[in-house]
C-alpha positions as CSV (number, residue, x, y, z in Angstrom):
1,M,63.9,94.9,78.6
2,Y,63.4,98.5,77.5
3,A,65.9,100.9,76.1
4,A,66.6,103.6,78.2
5,D,64.8,105.9,76.4
6,A,61.5,104.1,76.3
7,P,59.2,106.6,78.8
8,A,60.2,109.4,76.9
9,T,59.4,107.2,73.8
10,V,55.5,106.6,75.0
11,R,55.1,110.4,75.9
12,R,56.0,111.2,72.8
13,I,53.4,108.9,71.4
14,R,50.7,109.7,74.2
15,T,50.8,113.5,72.7
16,L,50.5,112.4,69.6
17,L,47.6,110.3,70.1
18,D,45.9,113.4,71.9
19,A,46.3,115.6,69.4
20,G,43.9,112.7,67.0
21,L,47.0,111.3,65.0
22,P,46.6,107.7,63.9
23,T,49.1,105.3,64.3
24,R,50.2,105.0,60.9
25,V,50.9,108.9,60.8
26,I,52.8,108.3,64.5
27,R,55.2,105.9,63.0
28,E,56.0,108.2,60.4
29,V,56.6,110.9,62.2
30,L,57.9,109.9,65.6
31,D,61.8,110.3,65.1
32,C,61.3,113.7,63.8
33,V,59.4,114.6,67.3
34,C,61.6,116.5,69.7
35,G,62.5,117.0,73.5
36,S,59.1,117.1,75.7
37,A,57.0,115.9,72.7
38,T,55.9,119.1,72.3
39,E,58.1,120.3,69.5
40,V,58.4,118.6,66.2
41,E,60.9,119.5,62.8
42,P,59.5,122.1,60.7
43,C,59.5,119.7,57.7
44,L,56.4,117.9,59.6
45,T,54.4,121.2,59.2
46,P,53.0,120.7,56.0
47,M,51.7,117.3,57.1
48,L,50.4,118.1,60.5
49,L,48.7,120.9,58.6
50,D,46.8,118.4,56.6
51,Q,45.8,116.0,59.3
52,L,44.3,119.3,61.1
53,H,42.5,120.3,58.0
54,G,41.0,116.6,57.7
55,M,40.1,117.0,61.3
56,E,38.2,120.2,60.7
57,E,36.4,118.7,57.6
58,R,35.4,115.9,59.9
59,I,34.1,118.0,62.3
60,A,32.3,120.2,60.4
61,R,30.4,117.1,58.5
62,L,29.5,115.8,62.3
63,E,27.8,119.5,62.8
64,D,25.8,119.0,59.4
65,S,24.6,115.5,60.6
66,R,23.8,116.6,64.2
67,Q,22.1,119.4,62.5
68,S,19.8,117.3,60.1
69,L,19.3,114.5,62.8
70,G,18.2,117.3,65.4
71,R,15.7,118.8,62.8
72,L,14.4,115.4,62.2
73,L,13.5,115.0,66.0
74,A,12.4,118.4,66.3
75,P,8.3,117.6,65.6
76,L,8.7,114.3,67.9
77,A,10.0,116.3,71.1
78,Q,6.8,118.9,71.0
79,P,3.7,117.2,72.7
């Protein structure tokens, strides 16, 4: 048996997962997510900004790695 609010809770979790938050963070912030799962309490802003900055850093590292790999492969692509 699930609580009556289970579908709303699942939607909130799904939204947070889609935003790239790990489940350990979702566990911490779930009670601070309001309404339609797209509104969060202002007190979460610093933590969510930290998550965003971490993602941006990981993306930058991946882009650097992609460019390095592309440079390694470039000579092999020439006939």
